[in-house]
N, C-alpha and C positions, 0 to 999 in steps of 0.2 A: 126374602122374608125378614121383616124388621123383630128384632128382639125386643120380647116385652119389657116393661121396665124392673118384674120380677126376673127374669133371666138374665139382663142386664146386670141388677143388683147381687146374683149368687156369680157373674163373671166374674166381677169385681171386688169381691171378696176371695177367689181363687186367684186373680193378680195379684193380690196382699201376702196372699201365702207363698205366692213365688217370687218374689221380691230379690230375690239374690239372682234367682236365672235372669230373670225378666232384663236385668239390670245387666248383667254380663254380656248375655245375647246382641244387645242394644247396641252396647258398647263396639264389640267384636264386629257386628253388621257394618256396625256407620265406620267404622277403622278400616273395614275393606277388605282383611288379611286375618288366618286364623293368630289368636294370639292365648296363653296360660295368661287368665288374672292370680296378681302375685297376691300373698297372703296378706300382705299391705293394704292392697288394693279392697281383696273382701272385707278387713278391718274399717276401712272407711266406709264403703255400702252397708254394714251394719251400724255406723255410728249415724249414718243418714235416717235406716231404720227406727233406731233406739229415740232419733231425735225428733219422730213424726212428721218426717219429710213424706206424701204422696206418692205412690208408685209413679203415678202420670205424671208427676211433679220433676222427680228424676229424670224420666224419660226424654222428657222436653226439652230439659236442659241438655241431657247429650248429645240430641239433637241438632241445639241452639247454637251449642261448643262446634261440631263438626260441621255447620253451617258458616260459621264465622272463620275457621280453618280451612275449608276448601274455598271459602272467597280470596284467600291469601294469592296475589300474583306470584310467589314462591314458595316453596316449601322445603327447607333444608331440612327437619328433622319426621319421623314418623311420629306420630301420638303412640306412647308406648304405653299408656298409665292411667285408669280412671281419675288420675291425681289433676288431669288435664284439665277434667268438666267439672273441678268441684266448687271455683267460683260461680261459675253460672247455673251451678245446682242452689248455692245459698241465696243468688241473686233472686231465682224466682220462685225459690220459698217466702222469700221475704213479700214478692209480688202476692203470692197467692195467700198471704196470711194477714194483708190489708184488704186483698179481695174480700176478704172472710169477715171482717169488722161489722159489726152489726146483725150478721149472720147466725145461725145455729151452730153449736160447737159441730165440726167435724170428724168422725168417727170411720175407721177402713176397718171397724171387727166389731162394728154395729151388728150382732146375731141375736143377743139374747132379747128377750120378750116382744120377738117378730114371729110374723106368720111364713111357714116353710115356702119360697119360691117352687113356684110349678111352672112346668109346661105340659100340655095336654093332661091336666088333671093328675100331673106325677111329682113327689115333690124334687126340686132339681139340688143335690147335695153339691159343697164344694167339694167334699171329698170323699166316695163313697165308702163304707165298710170296709171293703178287700185290700184299700189302696192304703186305708190306715194300719189294717192289721199287716199287710205287708212292711209297711215302713215298721212298727213295733218288732218285728219277728227280724228284721236286720238290723233294727239296734241289739236287740235280744244279742245276737251272733257277736257283734262289734265289743259288748260288753262283756260277754264269755271271755273271750280272747284278751281284752284289756285285764280281767279281774287274773288271768292263766300269769300273768306278765307279770303281775304288780306282785301277785303272791312269790313268784322267781326270784323277785329283783327284793325282797324282803321289803317292799312298803304295805305295809299292815293298815296305814289309816288310809290307804287309797281302795286298798281293797276290801275293806269291808265299806266304804261307799258306793262302790260296783255294786256290791251285792246287796244294799239298801234300796239302789237304784233299779235293780231288776227286779225287786222283789214288789215293789212300785209300779215297775212296766204289767209287770202281768196283771194287778190289781185293774189299771189301766184297761190295760187288753180284753179281761172279764167283762171288766161292765162296757165296753164298746160290743162286745158278741151279744151281750144280753140285751143291749138298745136296739127300738128301733129306727131311731136315727141318729146317727152320730152327732155330739156336739163339739164342732172345730176350736169354738173361743174357748172351751173350757179345757180340754185336753191338752190344747197349747200352753195354757196356765200351769197346769201340773206338770207338763215335762220341764218346762220353764225353769219353774220349782225344784225339780231332778236334776239339770242340768246345772245349776247355780250350786248347787250342793256336791256336787260333784266336780264341780272348775273350786269350789274353796277348797276343800280337801289335796287335791292338785297345787295351791297357790301355799299352802303349809309342806308341801312336801318337797318344793323347791326353796321352801326357807328368803330369809330377804336375803341374803346373796345373790341367788338364785334369781330373784323375781328383779332384782336392781340390774343383772347381767342382760337380762331376755329387752327390761328397761330402756336401756340405753343401745342395745342394737337397734330399737325401734325408732328411738329418737334420732342416730344415724341416720338411718336412712328417709326418716321424713324433714329433715334440716333442710332440704331444699323448699319444701312445700310448706314450711313453718309460718314466714311470713305471709305468706298468703290465705292460711287456714284461720277460721273463728276459731278463738280460744278453746270452747266449748268440744268443738267437733275433732282439735286436734286433741286434746284428753281423750277423749272418747275413743280417738282412731289409736291413741298408745298402749287404753287399755286392753280391745278389740285385740289388736296386735300380741300381747301378752297373752292374754287368754288362748289363743287357737296356738301358740305356741306349746302353750302347758298342756291341752290337749295332744296336740300332736307325741309330745313329749312320751303320754301316757295311753296314747291309742283309742282314747277317748272318743267316741262320735255326738256329734252336736244334737241335741235330742231336741228338736224344734219341728215343725210341719215347714217351715220357712227350707227344711234340707228335704224336704218328701220326694 
């Protein structure tokens, strides 16, 4: 049975929130062998998302990249990084934008002021309340553990930021429990603000020297790819790499429905 337009729209929104997982799984599937995606690869994926590159464009580019690779008569090296697909993603996105000229602006998160998608008379939610509440509970557990580590380490500012984040998450949880239908876009907006606040405190705790070391590490790892990358994507990937390392050093969870 074919999907109705409403069901397809709900499915598209779900895929958008699953951006990272979808990209990783498609890359590993086409590669043909299991592989742990590196922090640098994750930083690149986040750069694509931040640049507004739709999920279906990225997935299409990954497949085109591997189609070209598979067509080679000899393959001396296995593809071991998502960076292999970088140029094709940029080219596919450029084609996509050209195709949109003259059309209505495209948004992957246009849910506000829309009627809820329905199936058999029932609302189709991208994220059921129990799923959202479970994610918030897991995030709270991780933040509690991170606060304990920050307290033991004397990182007062980070500990304070974490406690503020926990208070805000509790408010979000209460609003979800009281709502008849969760607004995923609003929740993501709120969590992104919390995430940025936590990351800012981690940056201050690292200091200029610590941030410089993290950036130098990222630059060294990106040296091979720099000439092939769009400048904006390159800079964003550096920032994402640094942010990921800062979160890891403080045990901070990524507060976003993209990581649900």
